[in-house]
C-alpha positions as a Python dict, from the first residue, in 0.01 Angstrom:
ca = {
    (1, 'M'): (0, 0, 0),
    (2, 'S'): (315, -164, 127),
    (3, 'V'): (463, -146, 475),
    (4, 'H'): (838, -99, 513),
    (5, 'T'): (1046, -152, 825),
    (6, 'F'): (1372, 21, 912),
    (7, 'S'): (1583, -38, 1220),
    (8, 'S'): (1657, 284, 1405),
    (9, 'R'): (2021, 247, 1297),
    (10, 'D'): (1925, 209, 927),
    (11, 'F'): (1681, 498, 958),
    (12, 'T'): (1953, 722, 1103),
    (13, 'R'): (2196, 626, 827),
    (14, 'D'): (1953, 676, 539),
    (15, 'V'): (1658, 900, 619),
    (16, 'S'): (1604, 969, 247),
    (17, 'S'): (1527, 601, 178),
    (18, 'A'): (1274, 595, 460),
    (19, 'K'): (1106, 909, 324),
    (20, 'R'): (1089, 758, -25),
    (21, 'A'): (943, 436, 119),
    (22, 'A'): (678, 640, 304),
    (23, 'D'): (545, 752, -35),
    (24, 'Y'): (423, 393, -84),
    (25, 'G'): (288, 326, 266),
    (26, 'P'): (374, 352, 634),
    (27, 'V'): (731, 297, 750),
    (28, 'F'): (787, 131, 1086),
    (29, 'I'): (1105, 224, 1267),
    (30, 'T'): (1213, -41, 1512),
    (31, 'D'): (1404, -9, 1836),
    (32, 'R'): (1568, -334, 1949),
    (33, 'G'): (1360, -525, 1696),
    (34, 'R'): (1022, -391, 1809),
    (35, 'P'): (820, -124, 1624),
    (36, 'A'): (868, 207, 1805),
    (37, 'Y'): (770, 475, 1553),
    (38, 'A'): (573, 511, 1231),
    (39, 'L'): (663, 746, 947),
    (40, 'L'): (378, 868, 724),
    (41, 'T'): (339, 1126, 454),
    (42, 'I'): (152, 1432, 577),
    (43, 'A'): (-135, 1351, 338),
    (44, 'D'): (-171, 1005, 498),
    (45, 'Y'): (-160, 1162, 844),
    (46, 'Y'): (-436, 1408, 758),
    (47, 'R'): (-645, 1127, 609),
    (48, 'L'): (-601, 910, 920),
    (49, 'T'): (-692, 1190, 1158),
    (50, 'G'): (-985, 1306, 946),
    (51, 'Q'): (-836, 1651, 900),
    (52, 'G'): (-796, 1844, 581),
    (53, 'E'): (-476, 2022, 500),
    (54, 'P'): (-469, 2334, 720),
    (55, 'S'): (-510, 2674, 561),
    (56, 'L'): (-241, 2939, 588),
    (57, 'L'): (-461, 3128, 832),
    (58, 'A'): (-494, 2821, 1056),
    (59, 'V'): (-116, 2770, 1053),
    (60, 'M'): (-57, 3136, 1138),
    (61, 'D'): (-313, 3119, 1420),
    (62, 'G'): (-120, 2824, 1561),
    (63, 'I'): (205, 3019, 1598),
    (64, 'A'): (279, 3073, 1966),
    (65, 'G'): (328, 3425, 2096),
    (66, 'G'): (103, 3600, 1848),
    (67, 'D'): (-175, 3679, 2094),
    (68, 'G'): (-236, 4043, 2173),
    (69, 'I'): (-51, 4179, 1871),
    (70, 'E'): (-255, 4437, 1687),
    (71, 'F'): (-182, 4526, 1331),
    (72, 'E'): (-335, 4798, 1121),
    (73, 'A'): (-209, 4826, 767),
    (74, 'Q'): (-173, 5174, 627),
    (75, 'R'): (-429, 5256, 366),
    (76, 'L'): (-269, 5321, 30),
    (77, 'N'): (-406, 5606, -178),
    (78, 'I'): (-355, 5479, -529),
    (79, 'T'): (-502, 5660, -822),
    (80, 'T'): (-542, 5500, -1158),
    (81, 'R'): (-580, 5652, -1500),
    (82, 'A'): (-674, 5516, -1836),
    (83, 'A'): (-396, 5378, -2051),
    (84, 'E'): (-297, 5589, -2349),
    (85, 'L'): (-286, 5365, -2654),
    (86, 'E'): (-160, 5496, -2985),
}
């Protein structure tokens, strides 16, 4: 794993390079020569925090404003029949 460093100016000019570098390890973004931020892949973040990748249900539960909304799907009356093969 390698560590890359980008000045905030270089980061602003070329975000794509910083994202590519993050595939190989953390990227430090400096402000006035001192590390101010770290860029990680989401997989590295989850590994560091001890979390697994969230499920779709967990993501949906995290959306603000969804409390108190009730939803009842209509029941579909679907009938099936055997296929007629000749």
